C-alpha positions in Angstrom: 74.3 76.9 155.2 77.5 78.2 156.8 78.1 81.9 156.1 81.8 81.3 157.0 82.1 79.6 153.6 80.6 82.7 151.9 83.1 85.0 153.6 86.0 82.7 152.8 85.0 82.7 149.1 84.9 86.5 149.1 88.3 86.7 150.7 89.7 84.2 148.2 88.3 86.1 145.3 89.9 89.3 146.5 93.3 87.6 146.9 93.1 86.0 143.5 92.0 89.0 141.5 92.8 92.2 143.4 96.3 91.0 144.6 97.1 88.6 141.8 100.7 87.3 141.7 102.6 85.5 138.9 106.1 84.1 139.1 108.7 85.0 136.4 109.8 82.0 134.4 112.6 83.8 132.6 114.7 86.7 133.7 113.3 90.2 133.1 116.4 92.3 132.4 116.9 96.0 132.4 115.6 97.4 129.0 113.2 94.5 128.4 109.5 95.3 127.7 108.4 91.7 127.5 107.9 89.8 130.8 107.6 86.0 130.8 105.3 84.7 133.7 103.9 81.4 134.7 100.3 82.5 134.2 98.9 85.9 133.2 95.2 84.9 133.6 94.4 87.5 136.3 96.1 90.4 134.6 94.7 92.9 132.1 95.8 95.7 129.8 96.3 99.1 131.6 96.8 97.6 135.1 99.7 98.6 137.3 102.1 95.9 138.5 105.1 95.8 140.8 108.2 93.7 140.1 109.8 92.3 143.3 111.9 89.4 144.5 112.6 87.8 147.9 115.7 89.9 148.4 113.3 92.7 149.4 113.8 91.7 153.1 117.4 90.6 152.8 119.9 93.4 153.7 122.6 91.6 151.7 120.5 91.7 148.5 120.9 94.4 145.9 117.1 94.5 145.9 116.8 95.1 149.7 113.7 97.3 150.1 113.7 97.8 146.3 110.9 97.0 143.8 109.8 98.5 140.5 106.4 99.7 139.3 105.2 99.2 135.7 102.0 99.3 133.6 100.8 96.5 131.4 100.5 97.6 127.7 99.2 94.2 126.5 98.6 90.7 127.8 100.0 88.8 124.8 99.0 85.3 125.9 99.1 83.0 129.0 102.8 83.4 129.4 103.8 86.9 128.1 103.0 90.5 129.0 104.2 93.6 127.3 105.0 96.7 129.5 104.4 100.3 128.5 108.0 101.2 129.4 111.3 99.2 129.5 112.4 97.8 132.9 114.6 100.4 134.7 116.2 98.4 137.5 119.8 99.7 138.0 120.9 96.3 139.3 120.3 94.6 135.9 116.8 93.3 136.3 114.6 90.7 138.0 116.0 87.1 138.0 114.3 83.8 138.2 117.1 82.6 140.5 116.0 85.3 143.0 112.4 84.0 142.9 111.2 87.2 141.2 107.5 87.8 140.6 105.0 90.4 139.5 102.0 91.5 141.6 99.0 93.6 140.7 98.9 97.0 142.5 97.0 100.3 142.4 98.6 103.7 142.9 101.9 102.4 143.9 100.2 100.9 147.0 100.2 97.1 146.9 97.6 95.1 148.9 99.2 92.2 150.7 97.5 88.9 151.5 98.1 89.3 155.2 96.1 92.5 155.1 92.9 90.8 153.8 91.2 89.8 157.0 88.2 87.8 158.1 86.1 90.1 160.3 86.6 93.8 160.9 89.2 94.7 163.5 89.6 97.3 166.2 93.2 97.9 165.1 94.0 98.0 161.3 97.5 98.3 159.8 97.7 102.1 159.3 100.7 102.1 156.9 99.2 99.9 154.2 96.0 99.3 152.3 93.8 96.8 154.2 90.6 95.0 153.5 88.3 93.3 156.0 85.3 91.1 155.2 82.6 90.6 157.9 79.3 88.7 157.9 76.3 90.9 158.7 73.1 88.9 158.6 71.1 86.1 157.0 67.4 86.4 156.0 65.1 84.1 154.0 61.8 83.6 152.3 59.9 80.7 150.8 60.0 80.8 147.0 58.3 77.5 146.1 56.6 74.6 147.8 57.8 72.0 148.4 60.3 73.3 149.9 62.6 75.9 148.4 63.9 78.4 151.1 65.8 81.3 149.5 68.5 82.4 152.0 70.1 85.9 151.5 73.5 86.5 153.0 74.7 90.1 153.7 78.4 90.8 154.1 80.3 94.1 154.6 83.6 94.7 152.9 85.7 97.5 154.4 88.6 99.1 152.5 91.1 101.1 154.6 93.6 103.6 153.1 97.0 104.3 154.5 97.1 108.1 154.1 94.3 110.3 155.5 95.9 113.6 154.8 96.5 113.7 151.0 94.4 113.9 147.9 96.4 111.1 146.4 95.7 108.8 149.3 92.0 109.3 148.8 92.3 108.5 145.1 94.1 105.3 145.8 91.4 104.2 148.3 88.7 105.0 145.8 90.5 103.0 143.1 90.7 100.0 145.3 87.1 100.3 146.2 86.1 100.7 142.5 88.1 97.5 141.7 86.4 95.5 144.3 83.0 96.9 143.3 83.6 95.9 139.7 85.0 92.5 140.6 81.9 91.3 142.5 79.4 92.9 140.1 81.1 91.1 137.2 80.8 87.8 139.1 77.0 87.4 139.7 77.4 83.7 140.6 80.2 83.6 143.3 82.0 80.2 143.4 81.7 78.7 146.9 83.2 75.3 147.9 83.9 74.3 144.3 86.2 71.4 143.8 88.5 71.1 140.8 91.3 68.9 139.6 93.8 69.5 136.7 93.3 67.5 133.5 96.1 64.9 132.8 95.6 64.9 129.0 94.6 67.6 126.5 91.0 67.5 125.4 90.0 68.2 121.7 86.8 69.6 120.4 84.6 66.6 119.6 85.9 64.4 122.5 83.5 63.1 125.1 85.9 62.0 127.8 88.2 63.8 130.2 91.0 62.3 132.3 92.0 63.3 135.8 94.0 61.5 138.5 92.5 58.5 140.3 92.8 59.9 143.8 90.8 59.5 147.0 89.6 63.1 146.8 88.6 62.9 143.1 86.7 59.7 143.7 84.8 61.4 146.5 83.8 64.5 144.6 83.5 63.3 141.0 80.5 61.1 140.8 77.9 60.2 138.2 75.4 63.1 137.8 72.6 60.6 138.4 74.0 60.1 141.9 74.0 63.9 142.7 70.8 65.6 143.7 71.4 68.6 141.4 72.6 66.6 138.4 74.6 68.7 135.9 77.1 70.3 138.2 80.4 69.9 136.2 82.4 72.2 133.9 85.6 72.4 131.9 87.8 75.5 131.8 91.2 76.6 130.8 92.6 80.1 130.2 90.9 80.3 126.8 87.5 78.5 127.0 84.8 77.3 129.3 81.8 74.9 129.1 79.3 74.7 131.9 76.3 72.5 133.0 77.9 69.2 132.0 76.6 65.8 132.9 78.9 63.0 134.0 77.3 59.9 132.5 80.2 57.3 133.0 83.2 57.0 135.3 85.9 54.4 134.7 88.8 53.9 137.1 92.1 52.4 135.9 94.3 50.2 138.1 96.1 52.0 141.0 99.4 51.5 139.0 97.9 53.5 136.1 96.1 55.9 138.4 93.7 57.5 135.9 90.0 58.4 136.2 88.1 58.6 132.9 84.9 60.7 132.9 82.5 60.7 130.0 80.6 64.0 129.8 77.4 65.0 128.2 75.4 68.2 127.9 72.4 66.6 129.6 71.0 63.3 130.8 72.1 60.7 128.3 69.0 58.6 129.0 67.0 61.4 127.5 69.3 63.2 125.0 72.0 61.8 122.7 75.7 62.4 123.8 76.9 65.8 122.7 80.6 66.2 122.2 82.8 68.8 123.9 82.8 72.0 121.9 86.3 73.5 122.5 89.9 72.5 123.0 91.3 72.4 126.5 95.1 72.3 126.9 97.3 71.5 129.8 99.5 74.4 128.7 96.5 76.6 129.3 95.9 75.2 132.9 92.9 73.1 132.0 90.8 71.9 134.9 87.7 69.8 135.5 85.4 71.3 138.1 82.5 70.3 140.2 80.3 73.1 141.6 79.7 73.5 145.2 77.2 76.0 146.6 75.3 77.9 143.9 74.7 81.6 144.5 72.0 82.5 142.0 71.8 86.3 142.6 74.6 88.5 144.1 76.1 91.9 143.8 77.5 94.9 145.7 74.5 97.2 145.9 76.0 100.0 147.9 79.4 101.7 148.7 80.1 104.4 151.2 83.2 106.6 151.6 84.6 108.4 154.6 87.0 108.1 157.5 87.0 106.0 160.7 89.0 105.8 163.9 90.8 102.5 164.5 92.7 102.5 167.8 94.8 105.7 167.8 94.7 106.2 164.1 92.3 108.0 161.8 92.0 106.1 158.5 90.3 106.7 155.3 87.8 104.0 154.7 85.1 102.7 152.3 82.4 100.1 153.0 80.8 98.0 150.4 77.6 96.0 151.0 77.5 92.6 149.3 74.6 90.2 149.2 74.1 86.8 147.7 71.2 84.4 147.5 71.0 80.6 147.3 68.2 78.0 147.7 68.2 75.6 150.6 66.0 72.6 149.9 63.8 71.3 152.7 61.9 68.0 152.6 58.3 67.7 153.9 56.9 66.5 156.1 59.8 67.6 158.3 61.1 65.4 161.0 59.9 66.7 164.4 62.3 67.0 167.3 59.5 68.2 169.6 59.0 64.8 171.2 58.6 63.5 174.8 61.2 61.3 176.2 60.3 58.2 178.2 62.4 55.8 180.3 64.1 53.2 178.2 61.9 50.0 178.0 63.8 46.7 178.2 62.4 44.2 175.8 60.6 41.2 177.4 62.5 38.0 176.9 60.2 35.0 177.3 63.1 32.6 177.6 64.2 34.2 180.9 60.8 33.9 182.5 60.3 31.3 185.2 56.7 30.8 184.1 53.6 30.4 186.2 
């Protein structure tokens, strides 16, 4: 299976969780300690954030090359976070009209999306934190017959610091490395090539049906579990709850004018077990989604991290390398088709009607 998909999933995970952005949905004014964001899902108590707007690169803006650091005291709910100290901005605060947002950071050194790169590079930005993700190798072993081939992927994650001379620079690098180490060891089953669609109606505990849009993509990916080789591959999730290993036992399509897809879910094969209702509430206000799993990594973690310095171009950078591995099973059918065949000249079929006869 393509290792590029594995590396892309690791990069996406770093961007979603180590960088983590959320737009303001109401103004965060000087003196405020409550910040109203569109989704606080990837933020936690004790994390450092930076408040910034798109005037940062505009010389005419009062926030030109200005941002403000803060620490989260509490994530109150999906939309509100409480800061440890009031906002100090001398220009009055951070406005929705200026497209203000918050971004997770460590040690006053934000990691930017453009500095999370596929493949290690000869030249790395030496003024910022940078992360590169590079495939190393694939190995395999048979784990059952017939024909489960366990493939193990090895990937190197490099973290580069921007200051090689100071103690504080080393601490920032170590903190970013610790955060990435914790992220991937908390997620033993990395999501790869998953497909999801937002719910169009709230789901209540006790329901058995979810509703998503009747689109070409949804019709392609959301199929009856009996039509999918690995069966129960669906799950429900919002910011509060999750249910996994669900079976799609019925799919109904409304007319194009209505545009809805109704999917009846069950905990297992309804031909064998009675239908079991959904256990929790799933709310559109909590970003409820219906998801089909893609590639299933059954065992993964970062098993080693090294610290030091490296030379990149003309710069000496502090660096850390983390070694990630993940395993999945590739199913092979036996007997296998052989491609080791001899090729002969094409034989034209004999047409008796064209014969002139004896």
